[in-house]
C-alpha positions, 0 to 999 in steps of 0.5 A, spaced: 417 874 940 417 880 935 414 887 937 411 891 933 409 899 934 402 899 935 400 906 933 401 910 940 407 912 942 410 906 947 405 902 945 407 895 942 404 889 939 407 882 941 407 878 936 409 870 938 413 866 935 410 859 937 415 853 937 410 847 935 411 839 935 407 833 936 405 836 943 403 842 942 406 849 942 410 853 947 412 860 946 415 866 950 410 872 952 415 876 955 423 877 956 426 883 960 432 882 955 427 883 949 423 889 952 430 893 954 433 892 947 427 895 944 427 901 949 421 898 953 422 899 961 417 894 964 418 889 969 411 886 971 410 886 979 403 884 979 399 879 975 391 879 974 386 875 970 379 877 968 374 872 967 368 875 963 362 869 962 358 874 958 359 876 951 358 884 950 361 885 957 365 891 957 371 893 962 374 900 962 376 905 960 381 905 966 388 908 968 391 910 975 393 917 976 400 918 978 404 917 982 401 910 981 401 910 973 401 903 970 404 900 964 400 893 962 401 887 957 394 884 955 393 877 953 387 874 951 387 867 954 380 864 952 375 867 948 375 873 944 376 881 945 376 888 942 382 891 946 382 898 946 388 904 949 387 911 949 393 916 950 391 921 956 399 923 956 399 931 954 407 930 953 406 924 948 406 926 940 400 921 940 396 924 946 388 924 944 390 917 940 386 911 940 388 904 938 384 898 938 386 890 936 382 883 936 386 879 941 384 871 942 386 865 945 387 863 938 392 869 936 399 869 937 398 877 939 399 880 946 398 888 947 403 892 951 399 898 953 404 904 956 403 908 963 399 914 961 394 910 957 387 908 959 385 901 957 378 897 956 376 891 952 369 888 950 368 881 950 366 879 942 365 871 946 362 868 952 367 865 957 373 870 955 379 871 960 384 876 960 391 875 963 394 882 965 402 883 966 402 889 970 408 894 971 405 897 977 400 895 983 393 897 983 392 903 988 384 904 989 385 911 991 388 912 984 384 908 980 380 912 974 376 912 968 373 915 962 367 913 958 367 908 953 363 911 949 366 919 950 365 923 943 371 926 944 375 919 943 375 916 936 374 909 938 369 904 933 367 899 938 364 893 934 358 892 938 353 896 943 356 893 951 351 888 954 354 888 960 357 894 964 359 895 971 355 901 974 362 904 976 364 904 968 358 907 966 358 912 971 365 915 968 364 922 964 367 924 959 374 926 959 376 933 960 382 933 956 384 940 958 383 939 965 384 931 966 390 930 961 396 926 965 403 929 965 
């Protein structure tokens, strides 16, 4: 695997290097030693899967407030998604920056998103499944979010969502002075 900086401080694209033969292919998706060599302190403590039967499903933009902030590594294991991270850390050199990438089950890319960033995605195909390696467990009382179409964030979504939860649709714009994370 190769790690490439993703444009937000501490965010990385993980490019897989599959070994192929007549049986198919094999690739390592996470290695503590490779991450540590790159200066990334990440050890998965929980894994989640999100199944999304409908094209145009939007999830996010989600994050957890301190002290339960969560780094995550995202992998599309079926279908295709437009995956997004927004840096909410006041102390970060990329504070306020947003980055997006396409992840697919056909591709060899994962997206590592550091603690202090909001995350969301839009499914580009019906039947898109997303697997998360989480650096912290989910704590409902710390869960928060911001609007996917917040005008203060420079995000270009490839399409309008066709399905969004009431909770995600109710998120307001982010108050960068009041709500920024340390």
